[in-house]
N, C-alpha and C positions, 0 to 999 in steps of 0.2 A: 533581479539580483541574483548573481552566482557567486557566494562567499567562499565556497566550500573546496573549489578546486578537485585535486585528486587526492587529497589528505587522508581519506578513508582508504585508499589502495595501498597507500604507502604505510600506513600505521598497521592496517590489517595483516599485510605481508610480513612486517617486521615481528609482529606480536606472534604470528603463526611460526616463523622460523628461529626466533630466538628463545619464544616461550619466557617471556620477562615477566609476566602476569599469573599469579597462583592461580588456577582454575578452580571456582567454587564446585563442591560436589553436584549440584543440580543445574550448572551452567549449560546454556544451549549452545553448541559450536557450529564452526563453519561447515565440517564433513557433514553434520546431521543435516542442516538446511540444505546443502547440495544434494544429499540423497532424498530429501522430501521433494525436489523438484521432479522427479521422475516418476510422476504420476499421470496415467491414461486419463483418469477422471478429471484431473484439473486441466490437462492439455485440451481435451475436447477438441480433437482434430477432426475437422470434416471438409471434403470436398463438396462446394456449394455451387458452382457454375462454372462457366467460361469468360475469358476475356477476347474480344475481338480486336486485331490491331490492323492498322494500313501500315504496311510495309514498303517502302519505294527505293529503287536503285537506279542506277543508270539505263538499265534495261526496261524499267517501267515498274508498276506498282502491283500489290497483290494482298490479298487478304490473309493472315494467319490468325491462329486461335491458341489459346493458353489454358490450363485448367486454373479455376479460382478456388483457393482454399482459405479456410479461418480456423484460426486456434488461438488459445491463451498463452500468455507469456508470463512467467513470474518476473516482476520487475523491481518490486522493493520488499525489503524486511521491515516491517513497521512494529516497533517495540512500545510498549505501554507498561510503565512501571512506577514503583514508588518513590525511590529516593535517586537524586541525582548521582551518578556515578555508577549505578546499580542495573544498568541495562542487561538483562538476562542473556543477550548474545555476547558471550564471552570476548571474543577477540576484538570487538569495537566498543567496549565499554568505556574504553580511555577517551573516546572522542567526546564523551559528555560529562567531564567532571564538574563539582560545584564552580560556579563561574560568577563572580562579583557578588551581587546580591541574590543570586539564584542558588541559595545554599540549601534549602530544605526541600521538602516534597512530602510524599506520603498522604495519608488520610486526616482529614479535618472533619470532625462529627459535630453536628451541634442539635442537641437534644433539648433545647429551651422550651419547645412545645412537643411533649411527648405523644400527643394526641396525633401531630402531623407527622412524626418521625422524620425531621429534616436531616439529611446526611449531605454535607458538603465534603466532596471528594476532590483530590486533586492527583492528577497523572503527569509524568513527565512523557514525552512521546520524541521518538527517533524515527526517522525514516531513511533507510539506507539502501543503495542498490545492491539488488538480490545477487549472491557471490555463485550462483550456478554455472552462469558463463558457458565455456565449452563443454561441461557435462551435460548441460541441458541441451544444448544445440545438437550434440551426437544423438541424443535420446530423440529428439523430436525429428530431426533428418531421417530416420529410419522409417517414418510414416509417410515421407514424399517431401515434396517442396515446402520449405517453412518461409515465415516471414521474419524479418528483423524488429527487433524490440528497440527500444528507445533508452533503455537504463544503462548505466556503466556500473559493473560490479564493485562495490565497496564505496561507491560515491556517496556522501551524506547529502541528501536532497533537504531535509528539514531535522534540526536538532533543536530542541525546545529550551535547551539551556543558552543558546545563541539567539533564541527568539523570545527571550525572558520578558520584555515589555509587553508585547502582544498576547503571550501565552499566559502570562499571569495576571493580566489586568483585564483582558478583553477589549482593550481600546485599540481601533476605534469601533470595533464591530458590535459592542453591546448596545450601539444607538441604531444599528442596520434594522431596516424593516423586517429580515428574516429571523432577528432574534427578537424583536418586539409582537411579533404576530403570531399569535396560537394557532398549531398545526401548520406552519410554514417550515419547511426544511427540517422534518423530525425523523430520527431514526426510531422504528418501532413498527407495531400493528395493532389495531383495535384490541384495546384491553392490556397492552403491553408496551408503554412508552419507554424506550431505552433513553433517550434524550434528544435536546435539540442540537442541530450541526451549530448554529450559531449562538452566541459569540465563539468562534473558533479558538478556543483556550484550553487549558489543563483542567479547569474547575468545574465540577458537573454536580448536581444535587440529583441524588442517586443511591439507593439503598443497596444496590447489587453490584459488587465489586467488578465482576467480570462484565456487566453491561456498560460500567464506566470505562473500564478500560477499551472495549471494543468502541464505543462512542468517541472516545477522544482519539482513538487511532484512526477512525472514520474522518475525523475533522482534519488530521494532519494530511491524508489522502485527497481531501477535498481541497486543500490549499495547494499542494504538490503539484497537483495535475492541471492547475490553472496558472495562468500568467497574472502578472499586476496586482497580486494580493498583498495588504498590508501586514506582511510577514517577512521575517529573514529567512530565506530558503532559495532553492534552485529549483525552477520550474522542469517538471517532467513532461514535456510536451512534443510531440512529434508532428512534423506536416505532411499532410498528405500529397500523394504525385499519382501521377497515370499507374495503375496496376498495384497501388499500396495505400490501404485504408487503415490509419491507426485509430484507435480508441478516442473517444471524447473524453472530457472531464468526469472524474469518478462522481457519481450520484447514488446516494444512499437508496437500498432496496433495488437497484437497477443492475441486473446481472450483463446488460449488453454494454456496460462502462467496466465492470470489475467483477471480481470473486476474492474471497479471502480463504486462505487455508492455515488452519491452527498450527503451531510450531509448539507452542509451550503455554500451558501444560498439557499433556497428553497429545503427542503429534497426531495428526491426521492425514490421510492421504486424499480427502475430500476438499472441495472446494464449494462454498456456499457464500450468497449475501446474506446480511443480517436484516431480521430475525430469521433464524433457521429451524425453529423448533415451535410446538405449539405454545398458546398464552401462558398455560398452567404448569410449563416445564420450569424446574427450579434451575438448571444450567449448575447444579451442584458439583457435577463430575467436572466442571471447568474452571473452578474456582481455584486459584493458588493462594498457599498460605501466606506466601510474602507479597502477594499483591503484583507480581510480575508477570506479563504477558508478552506474547509475539506472536505474530501472523506473517505469512507471505502474501502479498497484494499480487494477484494475477489479473491481466488486462488483455481483452481480445483483439486480434489483427486480422485483416483480410488483405489478400495478396494475389498476384497472378504475375508469371514470367514474362517479362517485358520481350515482345516477338516483333516489335515494329516502332516506327517512330511516333505514331498517334495513337491512343486508344480511342475506337469508335465507340464502343460500348462494353457494358460487362453484364452477365447474366448470372444470378439474378441482380 
């Protein structure tokens, strides 16, 4: 399904130019997000091999080669936040106002059994096309040939308020094997379980707010980078072709499919998969008092310049 069209680009541009929304003091802004994309560590540009092409013309055929490169591209800004309408990315917050029955949000805590310390938390999540666009392209081109990404700046790919049935009920994914089988599709490491990926909803039993936000952001990215999921969203999926290899679906803990860059709180220039610290770390420096978080989702691409009609082989 593709319900969002280009509304994000239109609204984002309007808010930037007209300044019709009062900016909160701690809001994350588009210029800050664009500046964060100029990170050599997240880009991770590498020349990894060659592509061998068969080029034919009226005078005959010849073998040509081109350099094969790999690098990451910031494709989405994924925000995980407490209350509807309070996306920390200021310019796009109006895309997710309270809608119908999706009026509330925030944290629900149950202490019926104090020995178990059960905490049921909820996060709204928005996944929107990264706004860097030309600024990132100019930055990356300085390293050499670059690959094209699949995302459109400001394009809404997943807004949990519009996906309220699945995001708030967990239907039908609560009955999936991934949701019912312990140890299957979980984000974490031995001794430090952040949460289960399924059901891909906004609710999670977790005492740590940052880990809750990260897990729900991971769930949204899991949905968006696949087709045919039982959610209201626009798939972010690119097709491979000769000389162009886009990433597969996001998989928790797998850097070959994605990396995360923290935008708020405490913007980082580094990109990692989660968990990215020792099991004993408290992540206290990453907690936000208001419960609002945002990350850039970077995904890896491989490509080479086309120098013939047929790709014979690529090394490696």
